[in-house]
C-alpha positions in Angstrom: 90.7 77.5 83.6 94.2 78.4 82.2 93.4 82.1 82.5 92.5 81.7 86.2 95.7 79.9 86.9 97.7 82.4 84.9 96.0 85.3 86.8 96.8 83.6 90.2 100.4 83.1 89.1 100.6 86.8 88.2 99.2 87.8 91.6 101.7 85.4 93.3 104.5 87.2 91.5 103.3 90.5 92.7 102.9 89.2 96.2 106.5 87.8 96.1 107.6 91.4 95.2 105.9 92.7 98.3 102.7 94.0 96.8 99.4 93.4 98.7 97.1 91.6 96.3 94.5 90.4 98.9 92.8 93.1 101.0 94.0 92.5 104.6 96.8 90.3 103.5 99.7 92.8 103.9 103.0 91.0 104.5 102.2 87.7 102.8 104.7 86.6 100.2 102.1 84.6 98.2 98.4 84.8 97.3 97.7 81.9 99.6 99.7 83.4 102.5 97.8 86.8 102.1 94.5 85.0 102.0 95.3 83.2 105.3 96.5 86.5 106.9 93.4 88.3 105.8 91.1 85.6 107.2 93.0 85.5 110.5 93.0 89.3 110.9 89.2 89.3 110.2 88.5 86.6 112.7 90.7 88.4 115.3 88.8 91.6 114.8 85.5 89.9 115.2 86.7 88.2 118.4 87.9 91.5 119.8 84.6 93.2 118.9 82.8 90.5 120.8 85.1 91.0 123.8 84.8 94.8 123.9 81.2 95.2 122.8 80.0 97.7 120.1 80.9 100.9 122.0 84.3 99.6 123.2 85.2 98.5 119.8 84.1 101.8 118.3 86.2 103.7 120.9 89.2 101.5 120.1 88.9 102.4 116.4 88.6 106.1 117.3 91.8 105.9 119.3 93.5 104.1 116.5 92.4 106.8 114.1 93.7 109.6 116.4 97.1 107.8 116.6 97.3 107.5 112.8 96.4 111.2 112.5 99.3 112.0 114.8 101.7 109.8 112.9 100.8 111.2 109.5 100.3 114.8 110.5 97.5 117.0 109.3 98.3 117.0 105.6 99.1 113.3 105.5 95.9 112.5 107.2 93.9 114.7 104.8 95.6 112.9 101.8 94.7 109.5 103.3 91.1 110.6 103.6 91.1 112.0 100.0 92.4 108.7 98.7 89.7 106.8 100.6 87.0 109.0 99.2 88.3 108.5 95.7 88.3 104.8 96.2 84.8 104.8 97.5 83.6 106.9 94.6 85.1 104.4 92.2 83.4 101.6 94.0 79.9 103.2 94.1 80.0 105.1 90.8 78.8 108.7 90.3 75.2 108.2 91.3 75.9 105.9 94.3 78.5 108.4 95.6 76.1 111.3 95.2 73.4 109.3 97.1 75.9 108.5 99.9 76.7 112.2 100.3 73.0 113.1 100.3 72.2 110.5 103.0 75.2 111.8 105.0 73.9 115.4 104.8 70.4 114.3 105.8 71.8 112.5 108.8 73.9 115.4 109.9 70.9 117.8 109.6 68.9 115.5 111.9 71.8 115.4 114.3 72.3 119.1 114.5 68.7 120.3 114.2 67.6 123.2 112.0 69.6 126.0 113.8 72.8 124.0 114.0 72.6 122.9 110.3 71.9 126.5 109.3 74.9 127.8 111.2 77.1 125.1 109.8 76.0 126.2 106.3 76.8 129.8 107.0 80.4 128.8 107.9 80.7 126.5 104.9 79.4 129.3 102.6 82.3 131.5 103.6 85.0 129.0 102.5 87.0 129.5 99.4 89.6 127.4 97.6 92.4 129.0 99.7 90.7 129.5 103.1 88.3 127.6 105.3 85.0 129.2 106.4 86.4 129.5 109.9 89.5 131.5 108.7 87.3 133.8 106.6 84.8 134.4 109.4 87.7 135.3 111.8 89.3 137.6 109.3 86.0 139.4 108.5 84.7 139.5 112.1 81.7 137.3 111.3 80.4 135.4 114.4 79.9 131.7 113.9 78.4 129.9 116.9 80.0 126.5 116.7 78.2 125.4 119.9 75.3 124.9 117.6 77.3 122.2 115.7 76.8 119.7 118.5 74.2 116.9 118.2 70.8 117.6 119.6 
């Protein structure tokens, strides 16, 4: 029990110094305050989702993401995504992360259909460390039909 108490005191100290020690508890100056903030924010989000319905809530999230993208700029937004991916990989471990990627690829293939997925692969195959597939295709005069990238 002493170690739990000690650990909580260490977290309290970090919280007093402005560090977020409870996910969703940003701004709280103690562990308890952060726990209350996180719980309130979670309940508020659930209430808002019920008010807007699934599609409305999804659209609200999309708009928030677009706003954040504008605030951070292209490179900042990419960095945020990279950090999120790294965190997810740590959570799932190597095999879990690989499986997640595989499932995502399968889902995308189903969405695009055979031709769309094939065309997307052509573009991706042109990419290098320094240039995107789109940039290379444009430079080399290779036609990529991005209209095939839309869902079936």
